[in-house]
C-alpha positions as CSV (number, residue, x, y, z in Angstrom):
1,X,-10.4,-4.1,-3.3
2,X,-10.0,-1.3,-0.9
3,X,-11.8,1.9,-1.8
4,X,-11.9,5.4,-0.4
5,X,-12.8,9.0,-1.2
6,X,-10.3,11.2,-3.1
7,X,-11.5,14.7,-3.9
8,X,-15.1,13.4,-3.2
9,X,-14.8,10.7,-5.8
10,X,-15.0,7.0,-5.0
11,X,-11.5,5.8,-5.8
12,X,-9.7,2.4,-5.8
13,X,-6.9,2.5,-3.3
14,X,-5.7,-1.0,-4.2
15,X,-7.0,-4.2,-5.8
16,X,-6.1,-6.8,-3.2
17,X,-4.0,-9.8,-4.2
18,X,-5.7,-12.7,-5.9
19,X,-9.2,-11.2,-5.6
20,X,-12.0,-11.0,-8.2
21,X,-11.2,-7.2,-8.6
22,X,-7.6,-7.8,-9.4
23,X,-8.4,-10.7,-11.8
24,X,-10.9,-8.5,-13.6
25,X,-8.3,-5.8,-14.2
26,X,-9.2,-3.1,-11.6
27,X,-6.2,-0.8,-10.9
28,X,-5.1,1.4,-8.1
29,X,-6.3,5.0,-8.8
30,X,-9.4,3.9,-10.8
31,X,-12.3,6.3,-10.1
32,X,-15.6,4.5,-9.8
33,X,-18.4,6.7,-11.2
34,X,-21.1,4.0,-11.3
35,X,-21.9,0.6,-9.8
36,X,-24.2,-1.3,-12.2
37,X,-26.8,1.5,-13.0
38,X,-26.3,3.5,-9.9
39,X,-24.1,6.6,-10.0
40,X,-21.7,7.0,-7.1
41,X,-21.6,10.8,-6.9
42,X,-24.0,11.0,-3.9
43,X,-23.1,7.7,-2.3
44,X,-20.9,7.2,0.8
45,X,-18.1,4.7,0.8
46,X,-20.2,2.3,2.9
47,X,-23.2,2.6,0.6
48,X,-21.0,2.0,-2.4
49,X,-19.4,-1.1,-0.8
50,X,-22.9,-2.5,0.0
51,X,-23.7,-2.2,-3.7
52,X,-20.5,-3.9,-4.8
53,X,-20.9,-6.8,-2.4
54,X,-23.3,-9.6,-3.3
55,X,-23.8,-13.3,-3.7
56,X,-20.8,-15.3,-4.9
57,X,-20.8,-16.1,-8.6
58,X,-22.9,-13.1,-9.5
59,X,-21.6,-10.2,-11.6
60,X,-21.3,-6.5,-10.7
61,X,-20.4,-3.9,-13.3
62,X,-18.2,-0.9,-12.5
63,X,-17.9,2.1,-14.7
64,X,-14.5,3.6,-14.2
65,X,-12.5,6.7,-15.2
66,X,-8.9,5.8,-15.5
67,X,-5.9,8.0,-16.1
68,X,-4.7,7.6,-19.7
69,X,-8.1,6.5,-21.0
70,X,-10.1,9.0,-23.0
71,X,-13.5,7.5,-22.2
72,X,-14.9,5.7,-19.1
73,X,-14.5,2.0,-19.2
74,X,-16.7,-0.8,-17.9
75,X,-15.3,-3.7,-15.9
76,X,-17.4,-6.7,-14.9
77,X,-16.4,-8.5,-11.7
78,X,-17.7,-11.9,-10.8
79,X,-18.2,-11.8,-7.0
80,X,-16.3,-14.4,-5.0
81,X,-15.2,-15.3,-1.5
82,X,-12.3,-13.1,-0.5
83,X,-9.3,-14.8,1.1
84,X,-6.5,-12.2,1.2
85,X,-2.9,-13.6,1.5
86,X,-0.5,-11.7,3.7
87,X,3.0,-12.5,2.4
88,X,4.9,-14.4,-0.2
89,X,8.6,-15.1,-0.6
90,X,10.7,-15.9,-3.6
91,X,14.4,-16.8,-3.7
92,X,15.4,-16.1,-7.3
93,X,18.1,-17.9,-9.3
94,X,19.9,-14.6,-9.8
95,X,20.6,-14.2,-6.0
96,X,17.8,-11.7,-5.3
97,X,15.2,-12.4,-2.6
98,X,11.7,-11.0,-3.0
99,X,9.2,-10.5,-0.2
100,X,5.7,-9.5,-1.3
101,X,3.8,-8.0,1.6
102,X,0.1,-7.6,0.8
103,X,-1.2,-6.0,4.0
104,X,-0.3,-5.0,7.5
105,X,-2.3,-7.3,9.8
106,X,-1.9,-8.5,13.3
107,X,0.1,-11.5,12.0
108,X,2.3,-9.5,9.6
109,X,5.2,-9.0,12.0
110,X,5.6,-12.7,12.8
111,X,5.2,-13.6,9.1
112,X,7.7,-11.0,8.1
113,X,10.2,-12.3,10.7
114,X,9.9,-15.7,9.1
115,X,10.4,-14.3,5.7
116,X,13.6,-12.5,6.8
117,X,14.8,-15.9,8.3
118,X,14.3,-17.4,4.8
119,X,16.2,-14.5,3.3
120,X,19.2,-14.9,5.6
121,X,19.3,-18.7,5.1
122,X,19.3,-18.1,1.3
123,X,22.7,-16.5,1.6
124,X,21.6,-13.6,-0.6
125,X,22.3,-10.0,0.3
126,X,20.0,-8.3,-2.2
127,X,16.4,-7.8,-1.1
128,X,13.2,-6.6,-2.8
129,X,10.2,-5.7,-0.6
130,X,7.2,-5.4,-2.8
131,X,4.6,-3.1,-1.3
132,X,2.6,-2.4,-4.5
133,X,-1.1,-2.5,-4.0
134,X,-0.7,-2.9,-0.3
135,X,-3.3,-0.6,1.2
136,X,-1.9,-0.6,4.7
137,X,-3.4,-1.8,8.0
138,X,-2.0,-1.8,11.5
139,X,0.5,1.0,12.4
140,X,2.2,-1.3,15.0
141,X,2.9,-3.8,12.2
142,X,4.7,-1.2,10.1
143,X,6.7,0.0,13.1
144,X,7.7,-3.5,14.0
145,X,8.8,-4.4,10.4
146,X,10.8,-1.1,10.2
147,X,12.6,-2.1,13.4
148,X,14.5,-4.9,11.6
149,X,16.3,-2.3,9.6
150,X,16.7,0.7,12.0
151,X,18.6,1.2,15.3
152,X,16.6,1.5,18.5
153,X,14.9,4.9,19.0
154,X,14.9,6.0,15.4
155,X,11.6,7.7,14.5
156,X,9.5,5.6,12.1
157,X,6.6,8.0,11.8
158,X,5.3,11.2,13.4
159,X,1.6,11.9,14.3
160,X,0.7,15.5,14.2
161,X,-2.7,16.7,15.5
162,X,-5.0,19.3,14.1
163,X,-5.0,20.8,17.6
164,X,-1.9,22.8,18.0
165,X,-2.2,22.5,21.8
166,X,-1.5,18.7,21.5
167,X,2.0,17.5,21.4
168,X,3.3,15.5,18.4
169,X,3.4,11.8,18.9
170,X,6.4,9.8,17.6
171,X,6.6,6.1,17.0
172,X,10.1,4.7,17.2
173,X,12.1,1.7,16.1
174,X,12.4,-1.2,18.5
175,X,15.9,-1.6,17.3
176,X,16.1,-5.2,16.0
177,X,18.5,-3.7,13.3
178,X,20.0,-7.0,12.2
179,X,21.5,-5.9,8.8
180,X,24.8,-4.3,8.1
181,X,25.8,-2.1,5.2
182,X,26.2,-5.1,2.9
183,X,22.4,-5.2,2.6
184,X,21.2,-4.1,-0.9
185,X,17.6,-3.1,-0.6
186,X,14.9,-1.9,-2.9
187,X,11.2,-1.3,-2.1
188,X,8.6,-1.3,-4.8
189,X,5.7,1.1,-4.5
190,X,2.8,2.3,-6.7
191,X,-0.5,4.1,-6.5
192,X,-1.9,1.3,-4.4
193,X,0.7,1.6,-1.7
194,X,-1.0,3.4,1.1
195,X,-1.1,4.2,4.8
196,X,1.2,1.7,6.6
197,X,3.0,0.9,3.3
198,X,3.9,4.6,3.0
199,X,5.0,4.8,6.6
200,X,7.4,1.9,6.2
201,X,8.7,2.9,2.8
202,X,9.1,6.5,3.8
203,X,11.1,5.8,6.9
204,X,13.4,3.3,5.3
205,X,14.0,5.6,2.3
206,X,14.7,8.7,4.4
207,X,17.3,6.8,6.5
208,X,19.0,5.6,3.4
209,X,18.2,2.0,4.0
210,X,16.3,1.3,0.8
211,X,15.8,2.7,-2.7
212,X,12.2,3.3,-3.8
213,X,11.3,2.1,-7.3
214,X,8.0,2.4,-9.1
215,X,5.3,5.0,-9.1
216,X,4.1,7.7,-6.7
217,X,2.2,6.2,-3.7
218,X,-1.5,6.9,-2.9
219,X,-1.1,9.5,-0.2
220,X,-3.2,8.1,2.6
221,X,-1.8,9.5,5.8
222,X,-4.7,10.7,7.9
223,X,-5.8,9.5,11.3
224,X,-9.6,9.4,11.7
225,X,-11.9,9.1,14.6
226,X,-15.5,7.8,14.6
227,X,-17.8,9.9,16.7
228,X,-21.3,8.4,17.5
229,X,-24.2,10.9,16.9
230,X,-27.2,8.6,17.5
231,X,-28.0,4.9,17.2
232,X,-28.2,5.2,13.4
233,X,-25.4,7.5,12.5
234,X,-21.9,8.6,13.3
235,X,-19.4,11.2,12.1
236,X,-15.9,10.3,10.9
237,X,-13.4,13.2,11.2
238,X,-9.7,13.6,10.6
239,X,-7.9,14.3,13.9
240,X,-4.3,14.0,12.9
241,X,-1.9,13.3,10.0
242,X,1.1,11.0,9.5
243,X,4.4,12.5,8.7
244,X,7.7,10.8,7.7
245,X,10.7,11.0,10.1
246,X,11.8,14.2,8.2
247,X,8.3,15.8,8.6
248,X,7.0,15.2,5.1
249,X,3.2,14.9,5.0
250,X,2.1,11.5,3.5
251,X,-1.4,12.7,2.9
252,X,-0.3,15.8,1.0
253,X,2.4,14.4,-1.1
254,X,2.5,10.6,-1.0
255,X,5.9,9.2,-1.7
256,X,7.8,9.9,-4.8
257,X,10.1,7.0,-5.8
258,X,13.8,7.5,-6.3
259,X,13.5,5.8,-9.7
260,X,10.2,6.2,-11.5
261,X,9.0,3.3,-13.6
262,X,5.5,3.1,-15.0
263,X,3.4,0.0,-15.3
264,X,1.4,0.4,-18.4
265,X,-1.8,-1.3,-19.7
266,X,0.4,-3.0,-22.4
267,X,2.7,-4.4,-19.6
268,X,-0.3,-5.8,-17.8
269,X,-1.7,-7.4,-20.9
270,X,1.7,-8.9,-21.8
271,X,2.3,-10.0,-18.2
272,X,5.5,-8.0,-17.9
273,X,6.7,-6.3,-14.8
274,X,9.1,-3.5,-15.7
275,X,9.1,-2.2,-12.1
276,X,10.5,-5.5,-10.7
277,X,12.9,-5.7,-13.6
278,X,14.2,-2.2,-12.8
279,X,14.5,-3.2,-9.1
280,X,16.6,-6.3,-10.1
281,X,18.8,-4.1,-12.3
282,X,19.3,-1.5,-9.5
283,X,20.3,-4.3,-7.1
284,X,22.8,-5.9,-9.5
285,X,24.4,-2.5,-10.0
286,X,24.8,-1.6,-6.3
């Protein structure tokens, strides 16, 4: 899982696909208040991660505060080797093509290109891009993927510095732009959609290329820089923030879906996916 600090509390950004954390039931937005018998209040992210990691096959207990639960809950995770998939495609019988993108790595643009090739060969014109629990990754990968849907030169994301003397940076579409107005497109997001996921979803939403379905995204839109202090320590500071093409702060607001659909504990236990079901319904009615 990817974790970070939210309001000085160790928080799960996203449980990564097919990992021990996901299988144990960890959810995006969970606040970790203890690792085994150690409280996390005074720990850094790195110190917390070191406690969570361990020998494969051994357990680690997380005490979690979760929205909707009155009391903290305990989750035991059995540690294991982490092999994170990048992408998965499904051509459904109802004429809807689904691309699940789990992270933005150096190989994501090439893999996404291959996925689009499969989509085109399927003959479908209704596409779901599932970015739920995708914690982000390389900015360049997000810009490249957005370029398949946007004309050349369109702004994908803005980088605004804390220093008013510095000019705003803009990252623009490469203009592959291979789809016409016949494309029917939904992007799924949730609390675990962060960083590059929010950049991609925000741009395609604001240009009217895709409808966002699901839950509000994480809101991870800061650019950080690591400054060495001495051989044993360094300081990480926020130097800039990501803004959508229309200038909306990703860090401040996250992304609000066009159609809000919750994914409840009962849905998880019953292995139902109301968010995907709504995406399918929206596409069929377009």
